[in-house]
N, C-alpha and C positions, 0 to 999 in steps of 0.2 A: 454553550460547553466553553465558549474563550474565556469568561470569567476567570475559568479554574487554571487558566495557563499560568505559566511563571512569567516574571516581568523579561522584558525582551533582554535576551542575551547576545553575547557579541557576535555569535553566529548568525542568530534571527538579524541583528541589523545590517551586517554585513550582506547577508543573501537577499535583505530588501533591495541593498545598494546595487548588487549585481541585477537585480531586475532592471532597476530604473536605467542602468548603464549595458544592457544588453551582453554582460560579460561572456564571456567562451563562446558565443554564436561565430560560427564560421561560414555561414550562406550555404553551404554545401548540402546535399540530400544524398543519403544513402538507401538501399534498401535492403529488407531483411533477407530476400531470397538471393542477394549476391553477396552483400558485404555482413561480418559479422559482428563486425565492431562499429557503432553508431558514429556520425560525425561529430569531431571535438571531442570524444573520449580517448581514454588510454586505461592500459591494462593494470590491474594491480593482482597482486596474488594473496594478499590478507583481505579482512572485511572490515573496512574503516567505519567507525561508531559516530553516527551525528543523532543528535536529539535537541529537544526545545531546554536542556539544561537540568533535567531531572529523569531519573530512572525507575518509575514505579516499582515496586517489588510486590508480586502477586503469586502467591504458590496456588498450584494447581487445583488444591481442595478450596482456595478462596475464589479462584477464577468462576466467572459466568458471561456469557455472551447472551445479550438482548437482541432480538431479532422485531423489529416493528415497522409499521407503515404499512406501506400496498401490498400486503401478503394475507393470504386466506389463512394461514395458518401461525401467528403471531406465537413465538417459541421463545424459552430461556433456556440456553442449553449451560450444564455445568459440565466437569471436566468428563465424568462418567458418560453423561449422555451424549457428549460431543466425540468421547472414544467411540461409542458403539455405533455410529456412523462409520460408511465404508472408509477404510484407510486407503490412500493412495500414495505413493513414491513417484518422484517425478525430478529431472535433472533439467537446469536452465541457467542461462547466463542472467545476469542484474547488472543495470545501469543507471547510477546515480547522477544528479544534476550537477553536482559539483564536479562533473567529469570523470570519476573512475569507473569501469566495467570490471567485472569479473566474471569470467566464464566457470563453467559447469559445476554449479552447486546442487547438491544432493538433497531433497527435501521429504519430508514426509508429513503426511497431513489429511485434510479433509479437502475434496475437490470442491471448487465453488459450485460446480453443476450438481453435485450430490445435495448440497446444502440447498440449492434453490428446488430441488426435488422435495427435500423435507418441507420448506416453509412455503411453497407455490406462490410465487409472484404474482398479482394480478396483471391484467391487459393493459392498465394504466401506467404501470412502474416501468420506468425508463433510466434511473439512476440508482445510487445508493451513496449514502454519506457514512462513512467510516468513522465511529469514535472511538478513540483511544482511553486507558485509564490516566494518563496526564494530561486528559482535556483536548489533545489534539484531534483535528479532524481533518480528512480530505474526501473529496467526492471522486466518483468514478462512474461513467456510464454502464450501464447494465450489460450492454452489449460488449463492453471490454471485461465486466467483472466474470462474464460467463464462458469465457475462452477457455478451450480445453485444457491449457497447462496453467490456470491459476488454481492455487491452492490457499488453505488456511492452514498455515503450517505449524507444526509442533516439534518438528525435529528438522536439525541440519547437520550433514553428514555424520548421519546415525546417531546422534547425540540429541537430548533434549535441548530445545532452543534457549541460549542462556538469557539473563536479564537485560545485559547490555544490546541484544539484536531483536529485542521486542520478546520474549519469553516471558509467560509460557505458550502464548499463540501471537501472530501476528499474520498478517497478509501477504501473500506474493503474488504479485500480477507483472511477470518479467517484460512483458512487451510494451510496458510504461515505465517512465523515470520512476525511480525508487521511493520517492517520496508519497508517491500514490500506495504503497505497501504498506500500510497503516500498523505500526509496532503495538504490543501491549493492547491488543484488540479486545473491545469491551462491546460495543453494540454497531449495529447495522440496521439503518434505517432505508427503506425502500420508499424512494420518491416519484412523483409524477412529473418533477421539473428538476434539472441538473443545477443544484445550487453551490456556491464556492465555498470550500473547507479553509483552513488556515493559512495556507500558502499561496491559494488561490485567490484569497483577499488581500495578498500582500505582493502580487505583481507576477506571480506564477500563472503559466497557461492552465486554462479548465481542463486539458485531456492531457496532455505530457507523453506526446510519442517520440522517443528519441531517434528515430530515423527520421522524421520530420523537423527534427530541433525544435520541438514546441517546448523550450524553456521558460519563456516568460510569457504574460499575455500580449496581446496584440493591441489593448487598449491605450 
């Protein structure tokens, strides 16, 4: 899918340089049970917009989510069938690798656990690869994808998710850096091996735990 991505934007080139330099690393480790703000982060009230230089416009009527790979029930959801799944509301903090964090975001969508119940991953599945409508990819371990507060969201703060923030549908995995929460979600592949996505191939950490400051690859 990388062939569909736009040419390197200024942001992409800059973030590759950050990975090379280890920018923003503090060397401190915080714990989620004692500190709400991970090391090296600062609070914002707004929600900054970051992308690869294009924002695909997909209406709910056009949107589809393909589920493939190591699942017993490969499925393609359209808007109506996705809305027919159990709907969950959740509040969580989010943390971007570019050092901003935002507290108390109210989401609505489908719990990843409810999605897993619908598609039934096989015992061999250990990770997922998320693909967006702009060609972006990112990998998440199945154990991280399946945490209780992970959602595939359609609403933020009581309103439909806007295009600039990944609408109509994006992933939110709040305990990982936000580059893992793919916008404009198009496809989820269940994998037996954890493969690198776009930023992971460009110097970023394979997992991305904010409290361990897993910003960049150790290679």
